[in-house]
N, CA and C atoms as an extended XYZ file, in Angstrom:
402
Properties=species:S:1:pos:R:3:atomname:S:1:resname:S:1:resid:I:1 pbc="F F F"
N        20.379      -20.525      -15.169 N   MET     1
C        20.374      -19.820      -14.845 CA  MET     1
C        19.800      -19.435      -13.721 C   MET     1
N        20.153      -18.733      -12.770 N   TYR     2
C        19.469      -18.217      -11.467 CA  TYR     2
C        19.727      -16.541      -11.525 C   TYR     2
N        19.310      -15.852      -11.732 N   TYR     3
C        19.250      -14.369      -11.308 CA  TYR     3
C        18.214      -13.936      -10.112 C   TYR     3
N        18.915      -13.454       -9.210 N   ALA     4
C        18.103      -13.164       -8.079 CA  ALA     4
C        18.069      -11.389       -7.979 C   ALA     4
N        16.425      -11.393       -8.939 N   ASN     5
C        16.143      -10.017       -9.684 CA  ASN     5
C        15.046       -9.695       -8.223 C   ASN     5
N        14.893       -8.176       -8.177 N   SER     6
C        13.712       -8.167       -6.833 CA  SER     6
C        12.309       -8.104       -7.916 C   SER     6
N        11.178       -8.427       -6.914 N   ALA     7
C        10.201       -8.328       -7.168 CA  ALA     7
C         9.520       -7.504       -7.521 C   ALA     7
N         8.387       -7.194       -8.212 N   PRO     8
C         7.857       -5.755       -8.759 CA  PRO     8
C         6.827       -5.581       -7.959 C   PRO     8
N         6.429       -4.538       -6.911 N   ALA     9
C         5.054       -4.537       -6.169 CA  ALA     9
C         4.263       -2.725       -6.448 C   ALA     9
N         3.330       -2.973       -6.363 N   VAL    10
C         2.967       -1.750       -6.024 CA  VAL    10
C         2.116       -1.447       -4.567 C   VAL    10
N         1.535        0.182       -4.453 N   GLU    11
C         0.652        0.020       -3.184 CA  GLU    11
C         0.198        1.461       -3.152 C   GLU    11
N        -0.613        2.131       -2.812 N   GLY    12
C        -1.115        3.294       -2.574 CA  GLY    12
C        -1.805        3.811       -1.743 C   GLY    12
N        -1.790        5.768       -1.744 N   VAL    13
C        -1.812        6.173       -0.438 CA  VAL    13
C        -2.983        6.758       -0.514 C   VAL    13
N        -4.223        5.929       -0.310 N   LEU    14
C        -5.984        6.410       -0.269 CA  LEU    14
C        -5.910        7.863        1.037 C   LEU    14
N        -6.252        8.786        0.383 N   VAL    15
C        -6.783       10.136        1.569 CA  VAL    15
C        -8.428        9.989        1.499 C   VAL    15
N        -8.941       10.073        2.063 N   ARG    16
C       -10.076       10.711        2.395 CA  ARG    16
C       -10.522       12.065        3.872 C   ARG    16
N       -10.900       12.981        3.536 N   ALA    17
C       -11.394       13.693        4.677 CA  ALA    17
C       -10.030       13.922        6.021 C   ALA    17
N        -8.721       13.719        5.497 N   GLY    18
C        -7.802       13.903        5.945 CA  GLY    18
C        -7.375       12.177        7.116 C   GLY    18
N        -7.447       11.253        6.234 N   LYS    19
C        -6.928       10.348        6.523 CA  LYS    19
C        -6.372        9.165        5.410 C   LYS    19
N        -5.816        7.833        6.144 N   VAL    20
C        -5.894        6.969        4.898 CA  VAL    20
C        -6.066        5.631        5.162 C   VAL    20
N        -6.217        5.153        3.839 N   LEU    21
C        -6.595        3.634        4.681 CA  LEU    21
C        -5.930        3.093        4.786 C   LEU    21
N        -5.910        2.068        5.629 N   LEU    22
C        -4.837        0.767        5.674 CA  LEU    22
C        -5.035       -0.604        6.226 C   LEU    22
N        -5.091       -1.435        5.665 N   ALA    23
C        -5.274       -2.868        5.797 CA  ALA    23
C        -4.259       -4.161        6.645 C   ALA    23
N        -4.735       -4.587        7.241 N   LYS    24
C        -4.648       -5.254        8.203 CA  LYS    24
C        -4.279       -6.894        7.628 C   LYS    24
N        -3.154       -7.099        7.245 N   ARG    25
C        -2.725       -8.302        6.835 CA  ARG    25
C        -3.533       -9.487        7.108 C   ARG    25
N        -3.976      -10.747        6.315 N   ALA    26
C        -4.431      -12.066        6.507 CA  ALA    26
C        -3.237      -13.091        5.829 C   ALA    26
N        -2.251      -12.723        5.778 N   ILE    27
C        -1.415      -13.301        5.418 CA  ILE    27
C         0.513      -13.348        6.270 C   ILE    27
N         1.224      -14.072        6.016 N   GLU    28
C         2.509      -13.921        6.154 CA  GLU    28
C         2.940      -13.481        4.920 C   GLU    28
N         3.851      -12.667        5.175 N   PRO    29
C         4.815      -12.562        6.370 CA  PRO    29
C         4.144      -11.143        6.908 C   PRO    29
N         4.410      -10.929        7.987 N   ARG    30
C         3.679      -10.217        9.242 CA  ARG    30
C         1.848       -9.729        9.095 C   ARG    30
N         1.833      -10.745        9.407 N   ARG    31
C         0.262      -10.955        9.131 CA  ARG    31
C        -0.118      -10.330       10.779 C   ARG    31
N        -0.904      -10.048       10.541 N   GLY    32
C        -1.832       -9.084       11.604 CA  GLY    32
C        -0.983       -7.900       11.594 C   GLY    32
N        -0.194       -6.958       10.541 N   TYR    33
C        -0.121       -5.772       11.010 CA  TYR    33
C        -0.789       -5.240        9.596 C   TYR    33
N        -1.168       -3.712        9.771 N   TRP    34
C        -1.001       -2.578        9.160 CA  TRP    34
C        -0.438       -2.389        7.824 C   TRP    34
N        -0.936       -1.929        6.802 N   ASP    35
C        -0.005       -2.425        5.429 CA  ASP    35
C        -1.050       -1.306        4.518 C   ASP    35
N        -0.264       -0.430        4.050 N   LEU    36
C        -0.951       -0.056        2.162 CA  LEU    36
C        -1.765       -1.117        1.703 C   LEU    36
N        -2.386       -0.488        1.392 N   PRO    37
C        -3.289       -1.269        0.286 CA  PRO    37
C        -2.069       -2.144       -1.046 C   PRO    37
N        -2.252       -3.298       -1.871 N   GLY    38
C        -1.053       -3.097       -2.673 CA  GLY    38
C        -0.698       -4.849       -2.685 C   GLY    38
N         0.131       -5.060       -3.421 N   GLY    39
C         0.719       -6.156       -4.206 CA  GLY    39
C         1.712       -6.021       -5.442 C   GLY    39
N         1.961       -7.667       -5.148 N   PHE    40
C         3.027       -7.717       -6.578 CA  PHE    40
C         2.626       -7.711       -7.568 C   PHE    40
N         3.372       -7.540       -9.280 N   LEU    41
C         2.653       -7.729      -10.038 CA  LEU    41
C         2.568       -8.738      -10.803 C   LEU    41
N         1.844       -8.937      -11.705 N   GLU    42
C         1.887      -10.262      -12.804 CA  GLU    42
C         2.961      -10.219      -13.627 C   GLU    42
N         3.313      -11.060      -13.971 N   GLU    43
C         4.441      -11.382      -14.908 CA  GLU    43
C         3.578      -10.519      -16.377 C   GLU    43
N         4.193       -9.396      -16.891 N   GLY    44
C         4.376       -8.243      -17.818 CA  GLY    44
C         2.590       -7.667      -17.699 C   GLY    44
N         2.495       -7.466      -16.123 N   GLU    45
C         1.179       -6.238      -15.694 CA  GLU    45
C         2.067       -5.140      -15.977 C   GLU    45
N         1.645       -3.863      -16.510 N   GLU    46
C         1.470       -2.727      -16.180 CA  GLU    46
C         1.784       -2.284      -14.889 C   GLU    46
N         2.446       -1.610      -14.487 N   PRO    47
C         2.739       -1.086      -12.810 CA  PRO    47
C         1.414       -0.054      -12.488 C   PRO    47
N         1.012        0.649      -13.576 N   LEU    48
C        -0.514        1.250      -12.975 CA  LEU    48
C        -1.871        0.433      -13.156 C   LEU    48
N        -2.102       -0.221      -13.857 N   ASP    49
C        -2.766       -1.967      -13.963 CA  ASP    49
C        -2.703       -3.270      -13.023 C   ASP    49
N        -1.697       -2.995      -12.394 N   GLY    50
C        -1.517       -3.343      -10.999 CA  GLY    50
C        -2.082       -2.567       -9.911 C   GLY    50
N        -1.714       -1.491      -10.208 N   LEU    51
C        -2.515       -0.855       -8.867 CA  LEU    51
C        -3.888       -1.107       -8.997 C   LEU    51
N        -4.552       -1.377       -9.954 N   ALA    52
C        -5.538       -0.812      -10.040 CA  ALA    52
C        -6.402       -2.426       -9.939 C   ALA    52
N        -6.122       -3.433      -10.406 N   ARG    53
C        -5.974       -4.851      -10.057 CA  ARG    53
C        -6.409       -4.987       -8.312 C   ARG    53
N        -5.043       -4.810       -7.723 N   GLU    54
C        -4.450       -4.868       -6.335 CA  GLU    54
C        -5.473       -4.383       -5.440 C   GLU    54
N        -5.857       -2.884       -5.644 N   PHE    55
C        -6.853       -2.145       -4.961 CA  PHE    55
C        -8.285       -2.818       -4.638 C   PHE    55
N        -8.539       -2.939       -5.917 N   ARG    56
C       -10.176       -4.182       -6.613 CA  ARG    56
C       -10.232       -5.076       -5.793 C   ARG    56
N        -9.270       -6.126       -5.685 N   GLU    57
C        -8.998       -7.298       -4.796 CA  GLU    57
C        -8.834       -6.931       -3.496 C   GLU    57
N        -8.178       -6.047       -2.786 N   GLU    58
C        -8.331       -5.801       -1.577 CA  GLU    58
C        -9.510       -5.197       -0.730 C   GLU    58
N        -9.999       -4.082       -1.530 N   THR    59
C       -10.314       -3.096       -0.984 CA  THR    59
C       -12.164       -2.952       -1.738 C   THR    59
N       -11.908       -3.078       -2.699 N   GLY    60
C       -13.274       -3.461       -3.544 CA  GLY    60
C       -13.668       -1.994       -4.405 C   GLY    60
N       -12.174       -1.145       -4.507 N   LEU    61
C       -12.652       -0.013       -4.890 CA  LEU    61
C       -11.716        0.139       -6.119 C   LEU    61
N       -12.345        1.262       -7.231 N   ALA    62
C       -11.372        1.134       -8.567 CA  ALA    62
C       -10.737        2.720       -8.284 C   ALA    62
N        -9.493        2.666       -8.317 N   VAL    63
C        -8.960        3.732       -7.523 CA  VAL    63
C        -8.446        4.492       -9.152 C   VAL    63
N        -7.815        5.655       -9.036 N   ARG    64
C        -7.204        6.247      -10.036 CA  ARG    64
C        -6.446        7.064       -8.988 C   ARG    64
N        -5.245        6.511       -9.858 N   PRO    65
C        -3.604        7.912       -9.347 CA  PRO    65
C        -4.032        9.112       -9.991 C   PRO    65
N        -3.047       10.056       -8.705 N   LEU    66
C        -3.200       11.434       -8.534 CA  LEU    66
C        -1.402       11.739       -8.686 C   LEU    66
N        -1.143       11.144       -7.675 N   GLU    67
C         0.352       11.662       -7.837 CA  GLU    67
C         1.284       11.062       -7.759 C   GLU    67
N         2.911       10.374       -8.226 N   TRP    68
C         3.580        9.693       -7.901 CA  TRP    68
C         4.355       10.045       -6.610 C   TRP    68
N         4.775        9.235       -6.207 N   LEU    69
C         5.262        9.390       -4.626 CA  LEU    69
C         6.556        8.622       -4.606 C   LEU    69
N         6.701        7.521       -5.179 N   GLY    70
C         8.410        7.044       -5.370 CA  GLY    70
C         8.302        5.896       -5.062 C   GLY    70
N         9.474        4.789       -5.049 N   THR    71
C         9.815        4.182       -5.222 CA  THR    71
C        10.796        3.793       -3.486 C   THR    71
N        10.598        2.041       -3.585 N   HIS    72
C        11.282        1.515       -2.431 CA  HIS    72
C        12.296        0.296       -2.599 C   HIS    72
N        13.109       -0.616       -2.033 N   LEU    73
C        13.514       -1.174       -2.117 CA  LEU    73
C        13.862       -2.368       -0.903 C   LEU    73
N        13.385       -3.184       -0.162 N   GLU    74
C        12.811       -3.411        0.706 CA  GLU    74
C        12.514       -4.846        0.494 C   GLU    74
N        13.638       -5.521        1.903 N   ARG    75
C        13.491       -7.471        2.540 CA  ARG    75
C        12.414       -7.634        2.134 C   ARG    75
N        11.764       -9.077        1.802 N   TYR    76
C        10.503       -9.615        1.917 CA  TYR    76
C        10.804      -11.091        1.754 C   TYR    76
N        10.763      -11.524        3.113 N   ASP    77
C        11.287      -12.071        3.195 CA  ASP    77
C        12.564      -12.581        2.733 C   ASP    77
N        12.837      -14.040        1.666 N   ASN    78
C        13.780      -14.379        1.449 CA  ASN    78
C        14.524      -13.749        0.501 C   ASN    78
N        13.526      -12.697       -0.317 N   TYR    79
C        14.146      -11.604       -1.561 CA  TYR    79
C        13.834      -10.393       -1.383 C   TYR    79
N        13.840       -9.463       -2.208 N   PHE    80
C        13.620       -7.958       -2.307 CA  PHE    80
C        12.170       -7.622       -3.396 C   PHE    80
N        11.941       -6.471       -2.915 N   VAL    81
C        11.145       -5.818       -3.601 CA  VAL    81
C        11.080       -4.543       -3.892 C   VAL    81
N        10.883       -4.242       -4.679 N   LEU    82
C        11.226       -3.232       -6.065 CA  LEU    82
C         9.504       -2.652       -5.799 C   LEU    82
N         9.270       -1.439       -4.799 N   GLY    83
C         7.836       -1.019       -4.738 CA  GLY    83
C         7.832        0.202       -4.983 C   GLY    83
N         6.561        0.410       -6.097 N   LEU    84
C         6.260        1.895       -6.900 CA  LEU    84
C         4.944        2.124       -5.735 C   LEU    84
N         4.866        3.288       -5.658 N   THR    85
C         3.642        4.136       -4.774 CA  THR    85
C         3.607        5.146       -5.179 C   THR    85
N         1.763        5.077       -5.577 N   TRP    86
C         0.984        6.689       -5.838 CA  TRP    86
C         0.399        7.411       -4.376 C   TRP    86
N        -0.329        8.083       -4.905 N   LEU    87
C        -1.203        8.583       -4.151 CA  LEU    87
C        -2.664        8.112       -5.026 C   LEU    87
N        -3.440        8.034       -4.652 N   VAL    88
C        -4.473        8.002       -5.438 CA  VAL    88
C        -6.051        8.023       -4.660 C   VAL    88
N        -6.885        7.833       -5.380 N   GLU    89
C        -8.543        8.668       -5.307 CA  GLU    89
C        -9.074        7.120       -5.437 C   GLU    89
N       -10.003        7.228       -4.930 N   ALA    90
C       -11.633        6.085       -4.847 CA  ALA    90
C       -12.761        6.680       -4.363 C   ALA    90
N       -13.915        6.345       -5.647 N   ASP    91
C       -15.378        6.719       -4.684 CA  ASP    91
C       -15.745        4.932       -4.281 C   ASP    91
N       -16.419        5.509       -3.481 N   GLY    92
C       -17.457        4.166       -2.574 CA  GLY    92
C       -16.461        3.585       -1.270 C   GLY    92
N       -17.546        2.784       -0.815 N   ASP    93
C       -17.368        1.993        0.472 CA  ASP    93
C       -16.122        0.845        0.449 C   ASP    93
N       -15.275        1.129        1.219 N   PRO    94
C       -13.810       -0.356        0.942 CA  PRO    94
C       -14.668       -1.201        1.404 C   PRO    94
N       -14.374       -2.869        1.387 N   ARG    95
C       -14.903       -3.561        1.856 CA  ARG    95
C       -13.441       -4.998        1.911 C   ARG    95
N       -13.232       -5.054        2.930 N   PRO    96
C       -12.113       -5.858        2.910 CA  PRO    96
C       -12.740       -7.293        2.024 C   PRO    96
N       -11.158       -7.473        1.430 N   ALA    97
C       -11.369       -9.324        0.456 CA  ALA    97
C        -9.905       -9.458        0.675 C   ALA    97
N        -9.469      -10.432       -0.313 N   ASP    98
C        -8.503      -11.207       -0.489 CA  ASP    98
C        -7.497      -11.534        0.732 C   ASP    98
N        -6.468      -11.085        0.592 N   ASP    99
C        -5.398      -10.768        1.904 CA  ASP    99
C        -5.228       -9.839        2.499 C   ASP    99
N        -6.320       -8.978        2.633 N   ALA   100
C        -6.902       -8.007        3.705 CA  ALA   100
C        -8.050       -8.420        4.827 C   ALA   100
N        -7.691       -8.724        5.834 N   GLU   101
C        -8.525       -8.784        6.915 CA  GLU   101
C        -9.389       -8.259        7.490 C   GLU   101
N        -8.707       -6.829        7.530 N   GLU   102
C        -9.745       -5.485        7.957 CA  GLU   102
C        -8.859       -4.196        7.302 C   GLU   102
N       -10.163       -3.425        6.990 N   LEU   103
C        -9.610       -2.304        6.460 CA  LEU   103
C       -10.066       -0.918        7.256 C   LEU   103
N        -9.692        0.474        7.864 N   ALA   104
C        -9.684        1.220        8.862 CA  ALA   104
C        -9.034        2.899        7.978 C   ALA   104
N        -9.822        3.668        8.753 N   TRP   105
C        -8.971        4.775        8.526 CA  TRP   105
C        -8.315        5.695        9.254 C   TRP   105
N        -6.932        6.155        9.397 N   PHE   106
C        -6.070        6.034       10.116 CA  PHE   106
C        -5.803        8.191        9.674 C   PHE   106
N        -5.858        8.578       10.849 N   GLY   107
C        -5.173       10.323       10.707 CA  GLY   107
C        -4.321       10.340       11.028 C   GLY   107
N        -3.018       11.524       10.488 N   PRO   108
C        -1.923       11.784       10.978 CA  PRO   108
C        -1.823       11.233       12.435 C   PRO   108
N        -2.558       11.180       13.538 N   ASP   109
C        -2.161       11.042       15.282 CA  ASP   109
C        -2.366        9.820       15.533 C   ASP   109
N        -3.241        9.446       13.969 N   GLU   110
C        -3.441        7.822       14.494 CA  GLU   110
C        -2.935        7.278       14.532 C   GLU   110
N        -2.026        6.738       13.472 N   LEU   111
C        -1.073        6.116       12.774 CA  LEU   111
C        -0.903        5.185       13.662 C   LEU   111
N        -0.915        3.555       12.973 N   PRO   112
C         0.116        2.592       14.019 CA  PRO   112
C         1.494        2.502       14.403 C   PRO   112
N         1.706        2.708       15.612 N   ASP   113
C         3.663        2.417       16.215 CA  ASP   113
C         4.285        1.466       15.277 C   ASP   113
N         3.538        0.337       14.240 N   GLU   114
C         4.476       -0.330       13.679 CA  GLU   114
C         3.619       -0.902       12.468 C   GLU   114
N         4.233       -0.783       11.258 N   LEU   115
C         3.446       -1.246       10.069 CA  LEU   115
C         3.929       -2.592        9.709 C   LEU   115
N         3.486       -3.009        8.403 N   ALA   116
C         3.786       -3.863        7.923 CA  ALA   116
C         5.521       -4.065        8.029 C   ALA   116
N         5.687       -2.599        6.802 N   PHE   117
C         6.632       -2.825        6.182 CA  PHE   117
C         7.249       -1.696        6.335 C   PHE   117
N         9.128       -1.712        6.715 N   PRO   118
C         9.684       -0.419        7.162 CA  PRO   118
C         9.576        0.703        6.468 C   PRO   118
N         9.424        0.754        4.812 N   HIS   119
C         9.544        2.293        4.616 CA  HIS   119
C         7.943        2.876        4.254 C   HIS   119
N         6.924        1.952        5.241 N   GLN   120
C         5.709        2.288        4.823 CA  GLN   120
C         5.754        3.290        6.317 C   GLN   120
N         6.594        3.328        7.476 N   GLY   121
C         6.619        4.351        8.704 CA  GLY   121
C         6.838        5.614        8.017 C   GLY   121
N         8.091        5.442        7.513 N   GLY   122
C         8.644        6.944        6.570 CA  GLY   122
C         7.854        7.762        5.904 C   GLY   122
N         7.169        6.557        4.728 N   LEU   123
C         6.404        7.449        4.044 CA  LEU   123
C         4.529        7.995        4.750 C   LEU   123
N         4.064        7.608        6.149 N   LEU   124
C         3.137        7.537        6.443 CA  LEU   124
C         3.676        8.714        7.380 C   LEU   124
N         4.159        9.046        7.700 N   ARG   125
C         4.790       10.270        8.319 CA  ARG   125
C         5.183       11.641        7.746 C   ARG   125
N         5.927       11.066        6.339 N   ALA   126
C         5.946       12.469        5.615 CA  ALA   126
C         4.107       12.983        5.151 C   ALA   126
N         3.510       11.797        5.004 N   TRP   127
C         2.459       12.121        4.485 CA  TRP   127
C         1.610       13.302        5.722 C   TRP   127
N         1.552       12.702        6.748 N   ALA   128
C         1.275       12.996        7.988 CA  ALA   128
C         1.690       14.670        8.327 C   ALA   128
N         3.116       14.842        8.234 N   ALA   129
C         3.862       15.695        8.198 CA  ALA   129
C         3.015       17.231        7.309 C   ALA   129
N         2.602       16.457        6.203 N   ARG   130
C         1.958       17.177        4.998 CA  ARG   130
C         0.469       18.037        4.816 C   ARG   130
N        -0.302       16.546        6.140 N   GLN   131
C        -1.522       17.122        6.489 CA  GLN   131
C        -1.643       18.065        7.071 C   GLN   131
N        -0.248       17.734        8.524 N   GLN   132
C        -0.546       18.957        9.482 CA  GLN   132
C        -0.382       20.223        9.186 C   GLN   132
N         0.291       20.690        8.361 N   GLN   133
C         1.092       22.009        7.439 CA  GLN   133
C         0.145       22.449        6.328 C   GLN   133
N        -0.766       22.068        6.271 N   ALA   134
C        -2.060       22.182        5.639 CA  ALA   134
C        -3.296       22.819        6.260 C   ALA   134
């Protein structure tokens, strides 16, 4: 028997000095597009553990969750992803690794026109609006 369940994934919004950290994808789908650091949970993995693991794998940083930002449901190739998003903090300098080809900081007015996945545009526009109100 097969159940077409959504795959659980996590991502984090890391902000420093008014800029958000994005990772350029080194793998398909959407290779070459800017993305929030994160990825799929391993079987049985707690979401915050997966968030810490994915961030460490892609950026070398140990993150700490600050604020729950919400969920999204989105198509990913031939299935759907149930994504969980947090605002996070971390110390140190990020370095690209794993499936991140490059890392860069983007201010509210510097965000890429198109991100790797549709929900990220709305999420980062909301973040940018909050930055401009502060």
